N, C-alpha and C positions, 0 to 999 in steps of 0.2 A: 808790740804794748809798754809803754813802760812802767815804770814804779808809780805811779801817779794815779794810772790808769786803772791799777789793780786794787791799791791796798783801800778798803773797806767799800768797793764796789760791787752791789750785788749781782750774780750774773743768774739768768735761770732757763729755762727751755722747756720744750714744749716734743713731745714726741706723738706717735699716732702707733697703734699696737701693732702693726704691719711695721711699723719701722725697726720694729726689734726684733725681728725675725725669727721668736721662741718657735719649735718644729714640735710633733707628735712627737720623733723620739728623745726631742729631750726632754716633754714632759713624764714618756715610760721612766727615763733614765731618774728623774727627781721621784717617782712613783716607786724605784725600788726596783723596776725591772730591767735584767739585762738586755741587750738588744738582741729584738726578733723574740721573746720570752714575755713578751706579753700576752695579754689572752684575745683571740681577735677581737670579741665581743667590745673591748674598750675602742677601735679604731674609730668608727661613725661616732662613738660618743666624743672621741677628743677633738674629733674633725669639726664636728658640730661647733665646740665651744671655741674653739680656734677662729671658725667664720663669723662668731657674732661677738667673740670679747671685745672689738675694734669699737662697741655701741656700750659697750657699758666701764668702759673706763676714760678718765680725764688725764692723764698722764705727765707729769710737771714735775722738776724738780731743779734745784742750783745752789751753789752757793756762795761764801762771803769770804775774801783771805782778807785775814789780821796779819800784822808785824811787831803789833806790842808784846811778846811771849820772855814770859820770866817762868826758868822750870828752878825747881827741888829736889834736889836728886833723894835727901836721906829719907824725906816722906813722899816720893812720889811723885808731888806738886806740880802742875802746869796753871799757871795765869795767863788769859789773854787780857788784856788790861785789868781793869778792876773784876774782873769775874776769875775763881777757881776754880780750880779741876784736882779731884785727887782718882790720878788714871790709876791707880792700883802701877802693881811691877810689870805687867807684860805692855801693858800699853804703852809706858812712862819707855823703858828702856827702845822701841819701835819708834818717838815720835822726839825725843830728848835732845834729839841735834837740828831739829827745824829752825829755822832763821825766819817762817812765814808758818801760818796754818791758816785749812780751808774748814771751816764749820759749813755743812752741806746739812742738806734734807729732798728726801725725792719720794714721790704718792702715788701709788695707780690710780689714786680716786677712791671713792666711797660705793660707786658705783659696782665694780665686781664683786667686793663683797657679800652686797643687798643681794646682785644674781646670786651667789652660792647661798645664804642663808633662804633665801625663798624659794630656790630649788628644795633644798632639804626641805622646810617646813612642808614641804606639798608632796614629800616622802621620797623623792630622787634621789639617795644621797650619792650615787657613786657619780652622778653630774654635777650635782653641789659640790661636790670635794673634788673632784678636777677643776673646778671653776676656782676655787679656792687654793691650790698647787699655781694655776693659772696667775691669781692675780700675786703671791708672794712672787711667781719667776720675772712679771710683769715688772715690779719694781728693783728688783736686783739687776736685771737685766740692764732698763734702764741707768739706775746709778751708777754700773758699768759703763754705758756711755757716757756720760757726764764727767764721769774718775778718769777717761781716757781724751777726752778735751780737754779738764788742766792738765793732764802732762803734758799734753800737746801746747798748752798755754807756756806754760813754765819751761819748757825745753827753752823754748825760742829766746827765752834768757840763760838758758846753761843750769837753771835750776830742776831738780828732781823732785818726785812726791814718796811718799811710801805708801803704804797698803791705807784702807780706810779701816775704824774703829767705832765703834758703838757704845754707848752705855748700857751697858744689862749683859756688856760682852769680856771675856777676861779678866773678871772681877772688876769691873768699872761697877759702878750703883747705879742701876737705871733712874734714880733718883735724881742727877745729875743733869739728866735732859731739861731739866727747866731754867738750869744754867745755859744749855747750850744756847736754845731757842730766845735767849733772852740778845742775842748775839748777832740773830738774824731778825729779819723784818718784821713786824706783827704780823700775824696771820700767814706766814710765809707759804705760799704753795697752796693758798688754803688747808693747810696742817692747824688742829688745836692738840693741846694737851691736857690731860686730866689733871685731877689732884695728886694722882698716883705714877703723873709722868709714861699714862700711854698715850698712845697720840692716834688721831682721828683725823684722814681714815685710818684703818686699821694696817691698810696693803702699805705704809710708810715707811722710811728707813729714816735715819739722821748721826751725824758722828763727826769727826774729826779727819784729816788728812793732812799729814805732816808736808812741807816743803820747804826746800834747803840742798845744798850743794853737796851735802854730807848725810843725807838721807837714803835710804837702801831701802827699795820695792821688792818684796819675797814673791814669788810669783806662787808659793804654798807656804801658808803660814801655821797649819794644823801643828806642825810638829812644835810650835810655842807659847802655842793655848792649850789650858786647861780643860774647856769646857765641852764636853763630847758632844751635845745636840747646837754646835751652835750655825747660823744659816748660811753661814758664808764658807763652811767645813767643804770643801773640794770643789770651791769656786777656782778658777784660776782668770785674771785677765792681762793682758801687755800695758805697759806702762811705762 
């Protein structure tokens, strides 16, 4: 695929829940259990959630690639066309050698969160909590797959990609999510923003991925980040 076919074109993908291959052991680990240590009573609940989750998910995501970039190292700013971002130092250091930038968003859909809320409202707190954990893992696993597709696409042109970075993490102000979505098509993948920059559906992610010949992907980035509760903590994907 040549440059004219990549720049400013929107790439979108859809997945079924089963394509993500989310396992019981993965969910147990996300809930803080070491292998084999989860209570036996959880197993049937997790299996029930996994068997029904596809009915509650509308998984979609994608990205647009931009190449009109400018970097301001003194203020840790990135400009994409006419849109200026203050990335803060940590994110800026990871992407400031980019030649292109992928602006991405991905969602699990509203159904999985609604299901979780309804279960909790009915008093089934454990099942509702597990459904919520599944929703979070769905959007992250789907975005892992999209990021790998981007990596493969860029490898064909001898370019590498960075890790993905989202507003609200590593000091990057969440309010800049509005700027991010101004670079995507309207109602991208059915995701909307509140005035306070929160995404709806709730189980959604957005951000940037740097692209370039001198970009580096870190298989483990927790050491560079000062956020103890980052949703990416401990996640490793190939790129």
